[in-house]
PyMOL CGO cylinders between C-alpha atoms (Angstrom):
from pymol import cmd
from pymol.cgo import CYLINDER

trace = [
    CYLINDER, 58.57, 90.14, -62.20, 59.85, 89.68, -58.66, 0.3, 1, 1, 1, 1, 1, 1,
    CYLINDER, 59.85, 89.68, -58.66, 58.11, 91.03, -55.62, 0.3, 1, 1, 1, 1, 1, 1,
    CYLINDER, 58.11, 91.03, -55.62, 59.86, 93.23, -53.05, 0.3, 1, 1, 1, 1, 1, 1,
    CYLINDER, 59.86, 93.23, -53.05, 59.78, 90.30, -50.63, 0.3, 1, 1, 1, 1, 1, 1,
    CYLINDER, 59.78, 90.30, -50.63, 61.61, 88.08, -53.15, 0.3, 1, 1, 1, 1, 1, 1,
    CYLINDER, 61.61, 88.08, -53.15, 64.22, 90.78, -53.81, 0.3, 1, 1, 1, 1, 1, 1,
    CYLINDER, 64.22, 90.78, -53.81, 64.78, 91.26, -50.08, 0.3, 1, 1, 1, 1, 1, 1,
    CYLINDER, 64.78, 91.26, -50.08, 65.16, 87.52, -49.55, 0.3, 1, 1, 1, 1, 1, 1,
    CYLINDER, 65.16, 87.52, -49.55, 67.66, 87.29, -52.42, 0.3, 1, 1, 1, 1, 1, 1,
    CYLINDER, 67.66, 87.29, -52.42, 69.62, 90.26, -51.07, 0.3, 1, 1, 1, 1, 1, 1,
    CYLINDER, 69.62, 90.26, -51.07, 69.79, 88.82, -47.55, 0.3, 1, 1, 1, 1, 1, 1,
    CYLINDER, 69.79, 88.82, -47.55, 70.90, 85.43, -48.87, 0.3, 1, 1, 1, 1, 1, 1,
    CYLINDER, 70.90, 85.43, -48.87, 73.60, 87.08, -50.99, 0.3, 1, 1, 1, 1, 1, 1,
    CYLINDER, 73.60, 87.08, -50.99, 74.92, 89.11, -48.04, 0.3, 1, 1, 1, 1, 1, 1,
    CYLINDER, 74.92, 89.11, -48.04, 74.90, 86.26, -45.55, 0.3, 1, 1, 1, 1, 1, 1,
    CYLINDER, 74.90, 86.26, -45.55, 76.77, 83.67, -47.54, 0.3, 1, 1, 1, 1, 1, 1,
    CYLINDER, 76.77, 83.67, -47.54, 80.49, 83.20, -47.11, 0.3, 1, 1, 1, 1, 1, 1,
    CYLINDER, 80.49, 83.20, -47.11, 80.79, 82.44, -50.82, 0.3, 1, 1, 1, 1, 1, 1,
    CYLINDER, 80.79, 82.44, -50.82, 82.20, 85.20, -52.98, 0.3, 1, 1, 1, 1, 1, 1,
    CYLINDER, 82.20, 85.20, -52.98, 81.38, 85.68, -56.64, 0.3, 1, 1, 1, 1, 1, 1,
    CYLINDER, 81.38, 85.68, -56.64, 84.14, 84.49, -58.97, 0.3, 1, 1, 1, 1, 1, 1,
    CYLINDER, 84.14, 84.49, -58.97, 86.88, 87.07, -59.46, 0.3, 1, 1, 1, 1, 1, 1,
    CYLINDER, 86.88, 87.07, -59.46, 86.10, 89.08, -56.34, 0.3, 1, 1, 1, 1, 1, 1,
    CYLINDER, 86.10, 89.08, -56.34, 88.53, 89.70, -53.50, 0.3, 1, 1, 1, 1, 1, 1,
    CYLINDER, 88.53, 89.70, -53.50, 87.95, 89.25, -49.76, 0.3, 1, 1, 1, 1, 1, 1,
    CYLINDER, 87.95, 89.25, -49.76, 88.16, 93.04, -49.41, 0.3, 1, 1, 1, 1, 1, 1,
    CYLINDER, 88.16, 93.04, -49.41, 84.79, 93.22, -51.18, 0.3, 1, 1, 1, 1, 1, 1,
    CYLINDER, 84.79, 93.22, -51.18, 83.01, 91.10, -48.57, 0.3, 1, 1, 1, 1, 1, 1,
    CYLINDER, 83.01, 91.10, -48.57, 80.22, 92.50, -46.46, 0.3, 1, 1, 1, 1, 1, 1,
    CYLINDER, 80.22, 92.50, -46.46, 80.52, 92.30, -42.69, 0.3, 1, 1, 1, 1, 1, 1,
    CYLINDER, 80.52, 92.30, -42.69, 78.12, 89.33, -42.65, 0.3, 1, 1, 1, 1, 1, 1,
    CYLINDER, 78.12, 89.33, -42.65, 80.13, 87.48, -45.28, 0.3, 1, 1, 1, 1, 1, 1,
    CYLINDER, 80.13, 87.48, -45.28, 83.36, 88.12, -43.38, 0.3, 1, 1, 1, 1, 1, 1,
    CYLINDER, 83.36, 88.12, -43.38, 81.80, 86.92, -40.13, 0.3, 1, 1, 1, 1, 1, 1,
    CYLINDER, 81.80, 86.92, -40.13, 80.48, 83.74, -41.75, 0.3, 1, 1, 1, 1, 1, 1,
    CYLINDER, 80.48, 83.74, -41.75, 83.86, 83.07, -43.37, 0.3, 1, 1, 1, 1, 1, 1,
    CYLINDER, 83.86, 83.07, -43.37, 85.37, 82.61, -39.88, 0.3, 1, 1, 1, 1, 1, 1,
    CYLINDER, 85.37, 82.61, -39.88, 85.16, 79.00, -38.65, 0.3, 1, 1, 1, 1, 1, 1,
    CYLINDER, 85.16, 79.00, -38.65, 82.19, 78.29, -36.38, 0.3, 1, 1, 1, 1, 1, 1,
    CYLINDER, 82.19, 78.29, -36.38, 84.30, 77.36, -33.39, 0.3, 1, 1, 1, 1, 1, 1,
    CYLINDER, 84.30, 77.36, -33.39, 86.30, 80.59, -33.63, 0.3, 1, 1, 1, 1, 1, 1,
    CYLINDER, 86.30, 80.59, -33.63, 83.09, 82.64, -33.86, 0.3, 1, 1, 1, 1, 1, 1,
    CYLINDER, 83.09, 82.64, -33.86, 81.76, 80.83, -30.78, 0.3, 1, 1, 1, 1, 1, 1,
    CYLINDER, 81.76, 80.83, -30.78, 84.93, 81.50, -28.77, 0.3, 1, 1, 1, 1, 1, 1,
    CYLINDER, 84.93, 81.50, -28.77, 84.99, 85.13, -29.86, 0.3, 1, 1, 1, 1, 1, 1,
    CYLINDER, 84.99, 85.13, -29.86, 81.31, 85.62, -28.97, 0.3, 1, 1, 1, 1, 1, 1,
    CYLINDER, 81.31, 85.62, -28.97, 81.74, 83.95, -25.57, 0.3, 1, 1, 1, 1, 1, 1,
    CYLINDER, 81.74, 83.95, -25.57, 84.80, 86.09, -24.81, 0.3, 1, 1, 1, 1, 1, 1,
    CYLINDER, 84.80, 86.09, -24.81, 82.91, 89.25, -25.75, 0.3, 1, 1, 1, 1, 1, 1,
    CYLINDER, 82.91, 89.25, -25.75, 79.94, 88.21, -23.62, 0.3, 1, 1, 1, 1, 1, 1,
    CYLINDER, 79.94, 88.21, -23.62, 82.22, 87.39, -20.68, 0.3, 1, 1, 1, 1, 1, 1,
    CYLINDER, 82.22, 87.39, -20.68, 83.99, 90.73, -20.98, 0.3, 1, 1, 1, 1, 1, 1,
    CYLINDER, 83.99, 90.73, -20.98, 80.62, 92.51, -20.93, 0.3, 1, 1, 1, 1, 1, 1,
    CYLINDER, 80.62, 92.51, -20.93, 79.55, 90.59, -17.81, 0.3, 1, 1, 1, 1, 1, 1,
    CYLINDER, 79.55, 90.59, -17.81, 82.80, 91.42, -16.00, 0.3, 1, 1, 1, 1, 1, 1,
    CYLINDER, 82.80, 91.42, -16.00, 82.39, 95.08, -16.97, 0.3, 1, 1, 1, 1, 1, 1,
    CYLINDER, 82.39, 95.08, -16.97, 78.87, 95.20, -15.56, 0.3, 1, 1, 1, 1, 1, 1,
    CYLINDER, 78.87, 95.20, -15.56, 79.98, 93.49, -12.34, 0.3, 1, 1, 1, 1, 1, 1,
    CYLINDER, 79.98, 93.49, -12.34, 82.98, 95.80, -11.89, 0.3, 1, 1, 1, 1, 1, 1,
    CYLINDER, 82.98, 95.80, -11.89, 80.90, 98.93, -12.53, 0.3, 1, 1, 1, 1, 1, 1,
    CYLINDER, 80.90, 98.93, -12.53, 78.37, 97.80, -9.90, 0.3, 1, 1, 1, 1, 1, 1,
    CYLINDER, 78.37, 97.80, -9.90, 81.15, 97.20, -7.35, 0.3, 1, 1, 1, 1, 1, 1,
    CYLINDER, 81.15, 97.20, -7.35, 82.75, 100.58, -8.08, 0.3, 1, 1, 1, 1, 1, 1,
    CYLINDER, 82.75, 100.58, -8.08, 79.38, 102.29, -7.67, 0.3, 1, 1, 1, 1, 1, 1,
    CYLINDER, 79.38, 102.29, -7.67, 78.90, 100.56, -4.29, 0.3, 1, 1, 1, 1, 1, 1,
    CYLINDER, 78.90, 100.56, -4.29, 82.32, 101.79, -3.09, 0.3, 1, 1, 1, 1, 1, 1,
    CYLINDER, 82.32, 101.79, -3.09, 82.09, 105.26, -4.61, 0.3, 1, 1, 1, 1, 1, 1,
    CYLINDER, 82.09, 105.26, -4.61, 78.43, 106.30, -4.76, 0.3, 1, 1, 1, 1, 1, 1,
    CYLINDER, 78.43, 106.30, -4.76, 77.55, 109.09, -7.13, 0.3, 1, 1, 1, 1, 1, 1,
    CYLINDER, 77.55, 109.09, -7.13, 77.34, 112.46, -5.43, 0.3, 1, 1, 1, 1, 1, 1,
    CYLINDER, 77.34, 112.46, -5.43, 74.22, 114.53, -5.76, 0.3, 1, 1, 1, 1, 1, 1,
    CYLINDER, 74.22, 114.53, -5.76, 74.60, 117.18, -8.45, 0.3, 1, 1, 1, 1, 1, 1,
    CYLINDER, 74.60, 117.18, -8.45, 74.78, 120.79, -7.32, 0.3, 1, 1, 1, 1, 1, 1,
    CYLINDER, 74.78, 120.79, -7.32, 71.65, 122.79, -7.99, 0.3, 1, 1, 1, 1, 1, 1,
    CYLINDER, 71.65, 122.79, -7.99, 72.80, 124.78, -11.02, 0.3, 1, 1, 1, 1, 1, 1,
    CYLINDER, 72.80, 124.78, -11.02, 69.44, 125.73, -12.41, 0.3, 1, 1, 1, 1, 1, 1,
    CYLINDER, 69.44, 125.73, -12.41, 68.57, 129.43, -12.42, 0.3, 1, 1, 1, 1, 1, 1,
    CYLINDER, 68.57, 129.43, -12.42, 64.92, 128.85, -11.62, 0.3, 1, 1, 1, 1, 1, 1,
    CYLINDER, 64.92, 128.85, -11.62, 63.59, 130.44, -8.41, 0.3, 1, 1, 1, 1, 1, 1,
]
cmd.load_cgo(trace, "trace")
């Protein structure tokens, strides 16, 4: 009898391997299996590009906010 911890470990290992069971197609891969099937160098370049894009987006949004500060919202509440 396997414990829940053993079943979880087996499930995680099965989902994070790039190996597919015999007779299965790549369309049946999980996201983790598809990600691990990509070569390491490609994953690294993709991750760095995504990180760089996020940094540029944060920098640009800060610069836009400096140039165009947010206006104060009009008092729309109906409280006295």
